[in-house]
N, C-alpha and C positions, 0 to 999 in steps of 0.2 A: 630433252635433258642436256645439262651442262656437263660435259665430261673433259676432264683434264688428263692428257697423256703426258706423263713425267718420261723423258727420254723420246718425245714425239718428233724428232728430226732423225732417228736412227733408222736401221734396216726394217724392224718390226714396227716400230713407232710411227714411222711415216705411213706406212700401209694401214694400220689401224685408224690414224687420223683420216685418211681417205675414204675408208670404208664407213666409218661412222658418220662422218659429214655428208656423204651420198644418201645417208639414210635420214637426213634432216635434222641431226643434233647439233647443239652448240659445242663444238670441239676446239680445245686448246692445246696446240703442241707447245709444251714446256720444257725448256732446256735452258743452259746458261746462256745459250746465244740469243734466247729472247727474255733474258731478264730473271729467269725463275732458276735459283741455284738451291737444291736441298742440302747442300753440305754447309754453306754460309747461312742459309734460311732466307736469302735475298729474294723477294717478290713471291715467296710460298703463300703466306697469308692472303696476299691480294688476288693471287690466280685462283685460289680455292674458294673465294668469294660466291656464294650461290651454287657450288658445285655439288651435283649429285653423286658423281662416280669419279674416282680417281683410278687411272691405270698406270701402274708403275713398270715400265720395261727398260729403265735405265741400267746402264752396265758401268763397271768400274773403268776408269782410264788405265789403271794398272792392275796387273795380276799378282803383284809380289805380295807375298803373305800379310805383312801387317798393313799395307796400303789397301789392299781391298778389304779387309776386316774393317778397317776404320771408314772406308766408303759406305759399305752397306749398314754398318751399325749407326753412323752419324747422319746418312740419308734417311733411313727408316725411322730413326727416332724423331727428326725434324718433320717429316712428312706425316707420320701418324699424329703427332701432337697437334699439328695445324689442321688435320682433318678432323680431329675431335672438337677443336676450337670452331671449326666451321660448320659442323653436323652433317659432314659427308656420310652418305648411306651405303656405300660400297667401295671397299678397296680391293683391286684386282692387281695381283703381281705375277709376273712372268718367272718361272723358275725352271729347274733342269731335272728330267727324269734321273733317278739315281743319286740325288744329292745326299741322301742320307747313308748310302752305301759308299761314298766317294770321300769320306772325312779325312783320309790321308793327305787330301789337297787342300791348302790354304785357300782356294778360291772356292770350293765347295762348303769348307767350314763357314766362309763368310756367308754363303748363300743361305746356310742352315740358320744362321744367326738372324738374317733378314726374315725368314720365315718365322722364327720363334717370336720376334718382335711383333709381327702382324698376328699371330694367333692370340698373344698375350694383351693386345692394345685395347681390346673391347669394340674395334670398329668391325663391322660386319666385313667379311672377307671372301674372296675366292683366290686360291693359288693353282696356275696351271703349271704343270710340268710338262715341259717338252722335251723329246729327244732332240740330238744334235741336229743343226741345219745343214742342208746340202751345200749352202754358200759358204760354210767354214771349212769346206774340206781343203781347199788351197792353203789356208792358215794352218791347219792340222800338219799337212805336209811339210810345210816350211819350217815349222817349229821341230819337226823330227828329221830335219835334213842333215847330214853330215858328208861333206863332198857331193857324190853324184848318189849317194844312198840315202833313202829314207826308212827309218827303223820304226816300226809300228808294231802294236799288238795285233793278233788275229782274233781278238774278242769280238763277240757280237756287237753289233749296232744297227739301229732301225731308224735312220735319218729322215728328216721332213722337211718340205719346201717352206722357205720363210712365208710365202703368199698363204700357204694353209695355216701356219702359226697365227698369221694377222687374223684370218677368218675366224679361227677359234677365239681369239681374244676379243675382237669385236662382238662377237656372240654372247660371250659369257658377260661381257661389261653391260649388257642390256638385260641381263636376266637378274631375278634375285639373288643376294649373295649367297654361295653355296656352303660357306663356313667349313670348307673342307679342300683337299687337295685333289685335282683330276688330272690325268695323263692324257698327251696327244703323241702321236707318232706317225710316220710314213707307212706305207703298204708293206715295205720288204726288208728283211732281215739280211745283212751282210757281214762277213768279216771285215773289220776296220781295215786291215792291211790290203785285203783285195780290193775294197772300193776305192780306196785313195789310189792304188795302181790303176784301176781303170779310169778313174778321173784324169790321172796324169797322161796315160796313154791317149787318151782323146783329145788332149789338149796338145798332143805332140811334144811332150815334155819327157826328155830322155833320162830322168832319174828312175832308178829301180827301187821298189819297196822290198825290204826284207822283213818277213814276219819273225817277231821276236815277242815271246810270251812275257818276257820281263821288261820289255819297253815301256816307258812311262807315259802315261797320259795326264797331262796337268799335275804331274807328281803322284800319281796313282798307278800302281800294277794292277791292270784289268783282270777280271774273269768274265765269263760269258753272260751274267746276270746283270752286271753293273749298269749298262748304258741301254739295256732294253726294258720297255714297259710291261706292267702286269696285264692280266686278261681284261680288265674292265677298261682298258685305254681307248680313246676314240681314235680310230685309224682313218687317216685321209689317204685319198687316191693317187696323188700326184707322186709317179715313181721316178727313178734316177734318170731313165731316158728321156723322158718327157720334161723333167726339169731341165736337163741339159739342152735339150732342143730350143728352149726358151731363153737361154741365156745369151747376153750380149756376146758376139763373136770378136775375139781381138783382130785388129787389123793385121 
């Protein structure tokens, strides 16, 4: 098949491209760097010519409320219109577990708008809701840091390795469209504050995490159900310890 991966040079996209290429498919890593811009429309119609599947794992360069909404709405409309014109048979998008529960956040309102566009487009689709990636623990800590203190919610989180996310995306890309949302997660549930403290300690980082039930997570005050999947989620095996052992170590 010809498969176009939007955001194909990013953390997930690059791994998806490699996995699908290894299986013998014609895979195009599409991004502004390769002349495909879903915001301006540049190169979109051309890259979708003869495409069977479009995998959208692109993310907004800005998380500011208006900017992120504009990104996902504009990108989604341009991409889906081009897919209809090209006769694409399957649109696969990566989204986030709990998107519908996190609507106090501008980012998650934008992800919900993206999902709504997909469902209304008429293009056969699959949407994968993933829990947070282990790879984003550093960014979560940095965003919550004040001086030497990291203030985070103790709410439950069930993170997943990006390699497992890419495996799931590549597998679903080759299936018939599901026309629904499916969830994926890692094997273990943590308190967010405890997990980030464990990560910082392993890295020799002196910052201390303070658990605060009112601490904001991308603009949302969390409860224990918001970031964890339902009982039907596909659970992958890579746990925190094994993921951490395979990370490049800083010199």
